[in-house]
C-alpha positions in Angstrom: 29.9 112.1 399.6 32.8 113.5 401.6 34.7 116.5 400.2 38.3 117.3 400.9 40.7 120.1 400.0 43.3 117.5 399.2 43.1 113.8 398.6 46.4 111.9 398.5 46.6 108.4 397.1 49.4 106.5 398.9 50.9 106.9 402.4 54.6 106.5 401.6 57.2 109.3 402.4 55.7 111.6 399.8 52.1 111.1 400.8 52.5 111.4 404.5 54.7 114.5 404.3 52.2 116.1 401.9 49.2 115.3 404.1 50.9 116.8 407.2 51.9 119.9 405.3 48.4 120.4 404.1 47.1 120.0 407.7 49.6 122.6 408.9 48.1 125.0 406.3 44.6 124.4 407.7 43.4 122.3 404.9 41.2 119.3 405.1 43.3 116.3 403.9 42.8 112.6 403.5 45.1 109.7 402.5 43.8 106.7 400.7 46.0 103.6 401.4 45.2 100.2 400.0 47.1 98.4 402.8 45.9 98.2 406.3 49.0 100.0 407.6 50.5 103.3 406.6 54.0 104.0 405.4 53.9 102.6 401.8 56.9 100.7 400.4 59.3 103.0 402.2 58.3 101.7 405.6 56.8 98.2 404.8 58.9 96.7 402.0 61.7 99.0 401.0 63.8 101.6 402.8 63.1 100.9 406.4 63.0 97.0 406.2 66.3 96.8 404.3 68.1 99.2 406.7 66.5 97.6 409.7 67.7 94.2 408.5 71.2 95.5 407.9 71.5 96.9 411.4 70.1 93.6 412.9 72.7 91.6 410.9 75.5 93.8 412.1 74.3 93.6 415.7 73.8 89.9 415.5 77.6 89.7 415.0 78.2 91.9 418.0 79.7 94.7 415.9 77.9 97.8 414.8 80.6 99.1 412.5 79.8 99.4 408.8 82.9 97.2 408.2 82.7 94.0 410.3 85.7 91.9 410.8 86.1 88.2 410.0 85.1 87.2 413.5 81.9 89.2 413.2 80.9 87.3 410.1 81.5 84.0 411.9 79.3 85.0 414.8 76.6 86.4 412.5 76.3 83.1 410.8 75.3 81.5 414.1 72.4 84.0 414.6 69.0 82.7 413.5 67.5 84.4 410.5 64.1 84.6 412.2 65.6 86.4 415.2 67.1 89.0 412.8 63.8 89.3 411.0 62.1 89.9 414.3 64.5 92.6 415.3 63.9 94.3 411.9 60.1 93.9 412.4 60.2 95.8 415.7 61.7 98.8 413.9 59.1 98.7 411.1 56.3 98.4 413.7 57.6 101.4 415.6 57.9 103.5 412.5 54.3 102.6 411.5 53.1 103.7 415.0 55.0 107.0 414.7 53.4 107.8 411.3 49.9 106.9 412.5 50.4 109.2 415.5 51.6 112.0 413.4 48.7 111.7 410.9 46.2 111.4 413.7 47.5 114.4 415.7 47.4 116.5 412.6 43.8 115.6 411.8 44.5 113.7 408.6 41.9 111.1 407.7 43.3 107.8 406.6 40.9 105.7 404.4 41.8 102.1 403.8 41.0 100.8 400.3 42.0 100.9 396.7 41.3 104.2 395.0 40.3 104.6 391.3 39.5 107.9 389.6 35.9 108.1 388.6 36.4 111.5 387.1 39.1 114.3 387.5 37.7 115.4 390.9 36.3 112.1 392.3 37.8 108.8 393.4 36.0 105.6 394.2 37.5 103.6 397.0 37.0 99.8 397.3 37.6 99.1 401.0 37.3 96.1 403.4 33.8 97.2 404.4 32.5 98.3 401.0 32.8 101.1 398.5 32.6 104.9 398.9 33.3 108.0 396.8 35.1 111.1 397.9 35.7 114.4 396.0 38.5 116.8 396.4 39.7 120.1 395.0 43.3 118.7 394.6 44.9 115.3 394.3 48.4 114.0 394.8 49.3 110.6 393.3 52.0 109.2 395.6 51.6 105.4 395.0 55.3 104.7 394.6 56.7 101.7 392.7 56.8 97.9 392.8 59.6 95.6 391.8 59.6 94.7 388.1 58.4 91.1 387.5 59.1 90.2 383.9 57.0 87.3 382.6 60.1 85.4 381.6 61.2 85.1 385.3 59.3 82.3 387.2 58.6 84.1 390.4 57.3 81.9 393.2 57.9 84.2 396.2 60.1 81.6 397.8 62.9 80.3 395.4 62.7 83.2 392.9 61.9 86.4 394.6 61.9 90.2 394.5 63.1 92.5 397.3 59.5 92.6 398.6 59.5 88.9 399.4 63.2 88.6 400.4 62.7 90.1 403.9 59.9 87.6 404.6 61.7 84.4 403.5 60.9 81.6 405.9 64.5 80.3 405.8 68.1 81.6 405.3 69.3 80.2 402.0 72.7 78.5 401.9 73.4 80.2 398.5 71.8 82.9 396.5 72.0 84.5 393.1 71.4 88.3 392.9 70.5 89.5 389.5 71.1 93.3 389.3 74.0 95.4 390.6 72.0 98.5 391.4 71.4 99.9 394.9 68.9 97.2 396.0 70.9 94.3 394.6 74.2 95.5 396.1 72.6 96.2 399.5 71.0 92.8 399.9 73.9 90.9 398.4 76.3 92.4 401.0 73.9 91.8 403.9 73.3 88.2 403.0 77.0 87.6 402.4 77.6 89.0 405.9 75.3 86.3 407.2 77.4 83.6 405.6 75.2 83.1 402.5 77.2 82.2 399.4 76.2 85.1 397.2 76.8 85.5 393.5 75.9 89.0 392.1 75.3 89.2 388.4 75.4 92.6 386.7 75.3 93.3 383.0 77.6 96.3 383.3 81.3 96.0 383.9 81.1 97.7 387.4 78.5 98.2 390.1 76.6 101.4 390.6 77.9 103.3 387.6 76.4 106.6 388.8 78.8 106.6 391.8 82.5 107.6 392.0 84.7 105.0 390.3 87.4 104.9 393.0 84.8 104.4 395.7 83.1 101.5 393.8 86.5 99.9 393.1 87.0 99.8 396.9 83.5 98.5 397.4 84.0 95.7 394.9 87.3 94.7 396.5 85.8 94.5 400.0 82.7 92.6 398.8 85.1 90.0 397.2 87.2 89.9 400.4 84.0 89.1 402.3 83.3 86.1 400.1 80.8 87.6 397.6 81.3 86.5 393.9 80.9 89.2 391.3 79.9 88.3 387.8 80.3 91.6 386.0 79.6 92.1 382.3 77.2 89.1 382.4 73.5 88.9 381.5 70.9 86.3 382.5 69.1 84.9 379.6 66.9 82.3 381.4 65.9 81.3 384.9 64.1 78.1 386.0 63.6 76.1 389.2 65.0 72.5 389.4 65.1 69.6 391.8 68.1 69.9 394.1 70.7 67.3 393.3 71.9 64.8 395.9 74.1 66.4 398.5 72.7 69.9 398.0 71.9 71.9 401.1 68.7 73.4 399.8 66.0 73.8 402.5 63.2 72.3 400.5 64.9 70.3 397.8 64.3 73.0 395.2 67.0 75.1 393.6 67.1 77.8 390.9 69.2 77.6 387.8 70.3 80.7 385.8 71.9 80.5 382.4 74.1 83.5 381.4 74.6 85.0 377.9 78.2 83.7 378.1 77.0 80.1 378.4 77.7 79.8 382.1 75.1 78.0 384.3 74.7 79.1 387.9 72.7 77.3 390.6 71.6 78.4 394.1 68.9 77.9 396.7 67.3 81.2 395.9 67.4 84.0 393.3 66.7 87.7 394.0 65.7 89.6 390.9 66.5 93.2 391.4 66.4 94.9 388.0 64.1 97.8 387.7 60.9 99.0 389.4 57.5 100.0 387.9 55.2 102.7 389.0 52.2 101.3 390.9 49.7 103.0 388.7 47.8 99.9 387.4 44.1 100.1 388.0 44.1 103.7 389.3 41.7 104.7 386.6 44.1 107.4 385.4 42.3 107.5 382.0 39.2 108.9 383.8 41.3 111.7 385.2 42.9 112.6 381.8 46.3 111.1 382.6 48.4 108.4 381.0 51.5 106.8 382.6 54.6 105.9 380.5 55.6 102.3 379.7 57.1 102.0 383.2 54.0 103.2 385.0 55.6 106.6 385.8 53.7 109.9 385.7 55.1 113.0 384.0 55.1 116.2 386.1 56.5 119.8 385.8 59.0 121.5 388.1 56.1 122.0 390.7 55.1 118.3 390.6 52.0 119.2 388.6 50.7 116.7 386.1 49.1 117.8 382.7 45.8 118.0 384.7 46.4 121.2 386.8 44.7 120.2 390.0 46.4 116.7 390.1 50.0 116.4 391.3 52.3 113.4 391.6 55.3 112.9 393.9 57.8 110.3 395.0 59.1 107.3 393.2 56.1 107.2 390.8 57.6 110.3 388.9 61.0 108.6 388.5 64.4 110.0 389.3 65.8 110.4 391.9 63.4 108.0 393.6 64.8 108.5 397.1 62.7 108.6 400.3 64.4 111.8 401.3 63.5 113.6 398.1 60.0 112.1 398.0 59.3 113.8 401.4 60.4 117.2 400.1 58.4 116.7 396.8 55.2 116.1 398.8 55.8 119.2 401.0 56.6 121.4 398.0 53.7 120.2 395.9 51.3 121.1 398.7 52.9 124.6 399.2 52.6 125.2 395.4 48.9 124.1 395.1 47.8 126.3 398.1 50.0 129.3 397.3 52.3 129.0 400.2 55.8 130.4 399.6 58.6 127.8 400.0 62.1 127.2 398.8 62.9 124.6 396.1 64.8 121.4 396.8 68.6 122.0 396.8 70.4 120.6 393.8 73.0 119.0 396.2 71.1 115.8 396.8 72.9 113.2 399.0 72.8 109.5 398.0 73.1 106.7 400.6 73.9 103.1 399.7 73.4 101.0 402.8 75.7 98.2 401.8 78.3 96.6 404.0 80.5 98.7 403.9 78.3 101.8 403.6 78.6 104.4 400.8 77.4 108.0 400.4 78.0 110.8 398.0 77.0 114.3 397.1 77.9 116.5 394.1 80.1 115.7 391.1 82.0 112.5 390.5 85.5 112.5 389.0 84.2 111.0 385.8 81.6 113.7 385.3 84.1 116.5 386.0 86.6 115.0 383.6 83.9 114.7 380.9 82.8 118.3 381.4 86.5 119.4 381.4 86.2 121.1 384.8 89.6 121.3 386.4 89.7 119.7 389.9 91.9 118.0 392.4 91.0 115.3 394.9 91.8 115.4 398.6 91.6 112.0 400.4 91.4 111.1 404.1 91.7 107.4 405.1 89.8 106.3 408.2 92.9 104.5 409.4 94.7 107.9 409.7 91.9 109.2 412.0 91.9 108.4 415.7 88.1 107.8 415.6 88.6 105.3 412.7 91.0 103.4 414.9 88.6 103.4 417.8 85.9 102.0 415.5 88.1 99.4 414.1 87.4 100.7 410.6 90.6 100.4 408.5 89.0 100.6 405.1 87.0 103.8 405.3 87.8 106.7 403.1 86.5 110.2 402.4 87.3 112.0 399.1 86.7 115.7 398.5 86.8 117.1 395.0 88.1 120.6 394.8 88.0 123.1 391.9 91.6 123.9 391.0 91.1 127.6 390.6 88.4 128.7 393.1 89.0 125.8 395.6 85.2 125.3 395.7 84.0 121.9 396.9 82.6 120.1 393.9 81.8 116.7 395.5 82.2 114.5 398.5 82.4 110.7 398.3 82.6 108.4 401.4 82.9 104.7 402.0 82.9 103.3 405.6 81.3 103.7 409.0 78.8 106.5 409.2 79.2 107.5 405.6 75.5 108.4 405.2 75.6 110.7 408.2 79.1 112.2 407.5 78.1 113.3 403.9 75.8 116.0 405.2 78.7 118.1 406.4 79.9 118.3 402.8 76.4 118.9 401.5 76.0 121.9 403.8 79.4 123.3 402.9 78.5 123.0 399.2 75.1 124.6 399.6 76.8 127.7 401.2 79.6 127.8 398.6 82.3 127.0 401.1 85.8 126.3 399.8 88.3 123.7 401.0 90.0 126.4 403.1 86.9 126.4 405.4 87.7 122.9 406.4 91.4 123.7 406.8 90.6 126.4 409.3 87.7 124.7 411.0 88.1 123.1 414.4 86.5 119.6 414.9 85.8 117.6 418.0 88.6 115.1 418.6 88.3 112.2 418.0 85.6 112.2 415.4 85.2 111.0 411.8 84.4 114.5 410.8 88.1 115.2 411.0 88.3 113.5 407.7 87.1 116.7 406.1 90.1 118.6 407.5 92.6 115.9 406.5 91.1 115.7 403.0 91.1 119.5 402.5 94.7 119.6 403.6 95.6 116.8 401.2 93.8 118.4 398.3 95.2 121.9 398.8 98.7 120.5 399.2 98.3 118.8 395.8 97.2 122.1 394.3 100.3 123.7 395.8 102.5 120.9 394.5 103.8 119.9 397.9 
């Protein structure tokens, strides 16, 4: 039986980063991955596929801006869905190759198969060529999550699907219902709408993405509607079924889906994407043999060092819950390894950036206006519109906006919220400024390349400080 210093179950962002960190510390590490390729959901069904699909859709229209124009949508409708899927597949395959090379060059063993704990220090792996057992001094559970599939929803992986099946649909639906206005639902709804699909997004809350800044989300909802997407906010789905397509319907295979809402409305479409919730992929891991028990959503409880109640077993990534981001999962994997092997390292900064790869793109870091108001923290907002910035004009982005939240007394930067081209890149300037306790005056005095979108920070700082001065 092989023995390792560290055995990692799952090869997603948390698992791969943990394995490489362990190798850099001179430890013997292995990854057990049940699929035949590495990368986990982040590379194969989640983060990378959705973003690759988004870029392929934008490029299909001949426009790489995060805010395509009407003509771009018309051109995108003429692109074949399979060509777009193929373009996305090339990105996914390249990312898998890179991960395989990194793991190989660092001497990390990758074992294909399904791992189950036999006892707290041993896992049994059922692989394509048989079973084997391995032992380890430490374990990291990094199995990620899978889309929730309630038994009341008749999933068939073609007409009623989750995000896992959506990227592999054999046809582009004429119409689609998206149930769930979270990040996944909003991203895919906006992408499909850009391809000319008649999308209706159903969300039980009265606004999308309620963790984000209200003004930014108002702008998002306005532009989604302008681009032809129908929003059914404050509505809940009570039943879903597949039906035979009526005469004259444009369904690809004469089957449609029907959703009945709590309000009594009945909606029909070629396809339904169910995007409400995800479950930790902890079924059949034999956690009970390791002394662990997941919660009702399959998540594993950990302490601030990502250690489970069993001291030599750690858990990282989406399987531990919030914030469930690929970026934070990578850092969790690294920090867990440093902790278990006594290597000094800094903790993850509290200023976590969020990226929502919708069309248009959104990103944020720090406080929202709503949270500041609730906590009675005095602030002012400084706003820069892309249309005011030369680079915004060059990109043809007239809807983009950057908002900086500034403390009224100290002028400290409390939050940055962006919608528009490059939002997920631009937000990191604000993140760094906040991490080093910069004030809005820093941006007033800083010199930026011209023309760039980064100038938005200078304009927003001026705007906010002028408001504080009452001019």
